[in-house]
NURO-763862 format. One record per residue: chain; y, z, x of N, C-alpha, C, O in turn; residue number from 1. Coordinates in steps of 0.1 Angstrom, whole numbers, padded with zeros to 4 digits. Each point is the difference from the previous one (the first is absolute). Layout:
<nodes>
NODE mol    nY    nZ    nX   caY   caZ   caX    cY    cZ    cX    oY    oZ    oX seq
NODE   A     Y     Z     X     Y     Z     X     Y     Z     X     Y     Z     X NUM
...
</nodes>
This chain:
<nodes>
NODE mol    nY    nZ    nX   caY   caZ   caX    cY    cZ    cX    oY    oZ    oX seq
NODE   A -0012  0000  0008  0012  0000 -0008  0012  0000  0009  0001  0007  0010   1
NODE   A  0010 -0014 -0014  0012 -0001  0008  0008  0013 -0003 -0002  0007 -0009   2
NODE   A  0013 -0005  0017  0008  0012 -0001  0008  0001 -0012  0002  0011 -0005   3
NODE   A  0002 -0023 -0001  0008  0001 -0012 -0009  0004 -0012  0004  0008 -0009   4
NODE   A -0016 -0014  0008 -0009  0004 -0010 -0004  0015  0001  0000  0007 -0010   5
NODE   A -0001 -0002  0022 -0003  0014  0003  0012  0009 -0005 -0002  0010 -0006   6
NODE   A  0014 -0015  0009  0012  0008 -0004  0001  0000 -0015  0003  0010 -0006   7
NODE   A -0006 -0021 -0001  0000  0000 -0014 -0010  0009 -0006  0002  0008 -0010   8
NODE   A -0014 -0007  0016 -0011  0009 -0005  0005  0014  0002 -0004  0009 -0008   9
NODE   A  0011 -0006  0019  0005  0014  0002  0010  0003 -0010  0000  0012 -0006  10
NODE   A  0009 -0021  0002  0010  0002 -0009 -0005  0004 -0014  0006  0007 -0008  11
NODE   A -0018 -0012  0004 -0005  0002 -0013 -0012  0010  0000 -0007  0002 -0010  12
NODE   A  0005  0004  0022 -0010  0010  0002 -0014 -0005 -0005 -0007  0006 -0007  13
NODE   A  0004 -0018  0013 -0013 -0007 -0003 -0011  0009  0004 -0001  0004  0012  14
NODE   A -0008  0000 -0021 -0012  0009  0004 -0009 -0007  0010 -0007  0008  0007  15
NODE   A  0007 -0021 -0005 -0008 -0006  0010  0005  0003  0014 -0008 -0002  0010  16
NODE   A  0020  0007 -0009  0005  0004  0014 -0008  0011  0006 -0001  0000  0012  17
NODE   A -0006  0008 -0020 -0008  0010  0006 -0012 -0005  0008 -0004  0006  0010  18
NODE   A -0001 -0018 -0014 -0010 -0006  0008  0005 -0009  0011 -0008 -0002  0010  19
NODE   A  0020 -0002 -0011  0006 -0009  0011  0009  0008  0009  0006 -0006  0009  20
NODE   A -0004  0018 -0011  0010  0008  0008 -0002 -0001  0015 -0011  0002  0005  21
NODE   A  0021 -0006  0002  0000  0000  0014 -0004 -0014  0006  0001 -0002  0012  22
NODE   A -0005 -0007 -0021 -0004 -0013  0006  0012 -0007  0007 -0002 -0005  0011  23
NODE   A  0013  0004 -0018  0012 -0007  0006  0004  0008  0012  0004 -0006  0010  24
NODE   A -0004  0019 -0011  0005  0009  0011 -0009 -0003  0013  0006 -0001  0011  25
NODE   A -0019  0001 -0012 -0008 -0002  0012  0000 -0014  0005 -0002 -0002  0012  26
NODE   A  0004 -0008 -0020  0000 -0014  0005  0014 -0004  0005  0001 -0007  0010  27
NODE   A  0010  0012 -0016  0013 -0005  0003  0007  0009  0011  0008 -0006  0008  28
NODE   A -0010  0019 -0007  0007  0009  0009 -0009  0003  0011 -0012  0004 -0002  29
NODE   A  0017 -0005  0015 -0008  0003  0011 -0003  0015  0001  0007  0008 -0006  30
NODE   A -0017 -0004  0014 -0005  0013  0001  0010  0010  0004  0001  0011 -0005  31
NODE   A  0007 -0014  0015  0010  0009  0006  0011  0003 -0011  0004  0011 -0002  32
NODE   A  0001 -0022 -0004  0010  0002 -0011 -0006  0008 -0011  0007  0009 -0005  33
NODE   A -0019 -0011  0001 -0006  0008 -0011 -0001  0014  0004  0003  0009 -0008  34
NODE   A -0007 -0006  0020 -0001  0014  0005  0014  0007  0000  0001  0011 -0004  35
NODE   A  0009 -0018  0008  0014  0006  0000  0005  0002 -0014  0006  0010 -0002  36
NODE   A -0008 -0019 -0007  0004  0001 -0014 -0008  0012 -0006  0006  0008 -0007  37
NODE   A -0019 -0007  0010 -0007  0011 -0005  0005  0014  0005  0001  0009 -0008  38
NODE   A  0003 -0009  0021  0007  0013  0005  0012  0003 -0008  0002  0012 -0004  39
NODE   A  0006 -0022  0002  0013  0003 -0008 -0003  0004 -0014  0006  0009 -0005  40
NODE   A -0016 -0015 -0001 -0004  0005 -0014 -0005  0014  0000  0003  0008 -0009  41
NODE   A -0012 -0005  0019 -0005  0014  0000  0011  0010  0002 -0001  0011 -0007  42
NODE   A  0010 -0013  0016  0011  0009  0002  0008  0001 -0013  0004  0011 -0004  43
NODE   A -0001 -0022 -0003  0008  0000 -0012 -0006  0008 -0011  0007  0006 -0008  44
NODE   A -0020 -0005  0007 -0006  0008 -0010 -0004  0014  0004 -0007  0007 -0007  45
NODE   A  0010 -0004  0019 -0003  0014  0006 -0015  0002  0002 -0005  0010 -0004  46
NODE   A -0002 -0020  0009 -0014  0000  0003 -0004  0012  0009  0008  0005  0007  47
NODE   A -0021 -0002 -0008 -0005  0011  0008 -0001 -0004  0015  0000 -0012  0004  48
NODE   A -0001  0022  0004 -0002 -0001  0015 -0011 -0009  0003  0002 -0010  0008  49
NODE   A -0014  0012 -0013 -0011 -0009  0004  0002 -0015 -0004 -0004 -0009  0008  50
NODE   A  0011  0007 -0019  0002 -0014 -0004  0010 -0006  0010 -0002 -0012  0004  51
NODE   A  0013  0019 -0001  0010 -0006  0010 -0007 -0002  0013  0003 -0010  0006  52
NODE   A -0010  0020 -0001 -0007 -0002  0013 -0009 -0012  0000  0000 -0008  0010  53
NODE   A -0008  0006 -0020 -0009 -0011 -0001  0008 -0013  0000 -0004 -0010  0006  54
NODE   A  0015  0010 -0013  0009 -0012 -0001  0006 -0003  0014  0001 -0012  0003  55
NODE   A  0003  0022  0004  0006 -0002  0013 -0011 -0006  0009  0003 -0009  0008  56
NODE   A -0015  0014 -0009 -0011 -0005  0008 -0003 -0015 -0003 -0002 -0008  0009  57
NODE   A  0003  0005 -0022 -0002 -0014 -0005  0011 -0009  0006 -0003 -0011  0004  58
NODE   A  0015  0016 -0004  0011 -0008  0005 -0001 -0003  0015  0002 -0011  0004  59
NODE   A -0007  0021  0003 -0002 -0002  0015 -0011 -0010  0002  0001 -0009  0008  60
NODE   A -0012  0011 -0016 -0011 -0010  0001  0004 -0014 -0003 -0005 -0010  0006  61
NODE   A  0015  0009 -0015  0004 -0013 -0005  0011 -0006  0010  0004 -0011 -0002  62
NODE   A -0001  0019  0013  0009 -0006  0010  0014  0005 -0001  0009 -0005  0007  63
NODE   A -0006  0015 -0016  0014  0005 -0001  0003  0009  0012 -0009  0007  0005  64
NODE   A  0021 -0008  0000  0004  0008  0012  0005  0014 -0005  0003  0001 -0012  65
NODE   A -0002  0008  0020  0006  0013 -0003  0014 -0002 -0005  0004  0007 -0010  66
NODE   A  0003 -0016  0016  0014 -0002 -0004  0001 -0006 -0014  0008  0004 -0008  67
NODE   A -0018 -0012  0004  0000 -0006 -0013 -0004  0011 -0011  0006  0000 -0011  68
NODE   A -0015  0008  0015 -0004  0011 -0009  0011  0010 -0002  0003  0004 -0012  69
NODE   A  0004  0000  0022  0012  0009 -0001  0011 -0007 -0008  0008  0006 -0007  70
NODE   A -0007 -0019  0009  0011 -0008 -0007 -0002  0000 -0015  0009  0000 -0008  71
NODE   A -0022  0002  0004 -0003  0001 -0015  0007  0012 -0005  0007  0000 -0010  72
NODE   A -0008  0012  0017  0007  0012 -0004  0015 -0002  0000  0006  0004 -0010  73
NODE   A -0001 -0010  0020  0014 -0002  0001  0005 -0009 -0012  0011  0003 -0005  74
NODE   A -0018 -0013  0002  0004 -0009 -0011 -0001  0007 -0013  0008 -0004 -0010  75
NODE   A -0016  0014  0008 -0002  0006 -0012  0011  0010 -0004  0002  0004 -0011  76
NODE   A  0005  0001  0021  0011  0010 -0002  0010 -0005 -0011  0003  0008 -0009  77
NODE   A  0001 -0020  0010  0010 -0005 -0010 -0006 -0003 -0013  0007 -0002 -0010  78
NODE   A -0020  0001  0009 -0007 -0003 -0012 -0005  0012 -0008  0002  0001 -0012  79
NODE   A -0009  0008  0019 -0005  0012 -0006  0006  0013  0003 -0002  0011 -0006  80
NODE   A  0011 -0011  0016  0007  0012  0004 -0005  0007  0012 -0012 -0001  0003  81
NODE   A  0021  0007  0005 -0004  0007  0012 -0010  0011 -0002 -0009  0001  0008  82
NODE   A  0010  0008 -0018 -0009  0011 -0002 -0015 -0005  0000 -0008  0006  0006  83
NODE   A  0005 -0016 -0014 -0013 -0005 -0001 -0005 -0006  0013 -0012  0002  0004  84
NODE   A  0021 -0009  0003 -0004 -0005  0013 -0002  0011  0011 -0010 -0001  0007  85
NODE   A  0018  0011 -0007 -0001  0011  0009 -0014  0007 -0003 -0006  0005  0009  86
NODE   A  0003 -0004 -0022 -0013  0007 -0003 -0012 -0008  0005 -0010  0006  0003  87
NODE   A  0011 -0019 -0002 -0011 -0009  0004  0000 -0001  0015 -0011 -0003  0006  88
NODE   A  0022  0005  0001  0001 -0003  0014 -0011  0008  0009 -0006 -0006  0009  89
NODE   A  0004  0019 -0012 -0010  0007  0008 -0014 -0006 -0002 -0008  0000  0009  90
NODE   A  0005 -0006 -0021 -0013 -0006 -0001 -0001 -0013  0008 -0010 -0002  0006  91
NODE   A  0021 -0005 -0005  0000 -0012  0009 -0001  0004  0014 -0008 -0006  0008  92
NODE   A  0015  0017 -0004  0000  0004  0014 -0015  0004  0004 -0004 -0003  0011  93
NODE   A -0002  0011 -0020 -0014  0004  0003 -0009 -0012  0001 -0009  0000  0009  94
NODE   A  0010 -0009 -0018 -0009 -0012  0000  0003 -0008  0012 -0010 -0007  0005  95
NODE   A  0022  0007  0000  0003 -0008  0013 -0003  0008  0012  0003 -0005  0011  96
NODE   A -0009  0017 -0012 -0003  0008  0011  0011  0008  0006 -0001  0005  0012  97
NODE   A  0011 -0002 -0020  0012  0007  0005  0003  0012 -0009  0011  0005  0000  98
NODE   A -0021  0000 -0007  0002  0011 -0009  0005  0013  0007  0008  0007 -0006  99
NODE   A -0012 -0004  0018  0003  0012  0006  0012 -0001  0010  0007  0010  0003 100
NODE   A -0004 -0022  0001  0010 -0001  0010  0014 -0006 -0005  0008 -0004  0008 101
NODE   A -0007  0003 -0021  0013 -0005 -0005  0010  0011 -0002 -0002  0009 -0008 102
NODE   A  0011 -0008  0017  0011  0009 -0001  0013 -0007  0002  0000 -0011  0006 103
NODE   A  0011  0016 -0010  0013 -0006  0001  0009  0010  0006  0002  0011 -0005 104
NODE   A  0004 -0015  0016  0010  0009  0007  0013 -0002 -0007  0008 -0008  0004 105
NODE   A -0005  0016 -0014  0012 -0001 -0007  0010  0010  0006 -0004  0010  0004 106
NODE   A  0017 -0013 -0005  0010  0009  0006  0003  0012 -0008  0007  0009  0005 107
NODE   A -0013 -0007 -0017  0003  0012 -0007 -0013  0009 -0001  0001  0010 -0006 108
</nodes>
């Protein structure tokens, strides 16, 4: 099915979408982009630590760099707000192997 037909089916809540869910996503969007979008979605809904860690692992496996993974958090600040991003940041740090050594030398 093409993307416009898929969009139309989404607009009318076509029950057949339950059987076709993800087809366009997996064929059209590359693995790295899918993994980064998934990270953004998980942070947006306040997903659990294990879900975020698994998604970070998937992003790395798909070829995303640490900079790209952290950029997802940065980009989300203006969309979902700083508090939710700050809440997710320790999960990202731990998944990237920096859970214990992330400190910030602030002047205050």
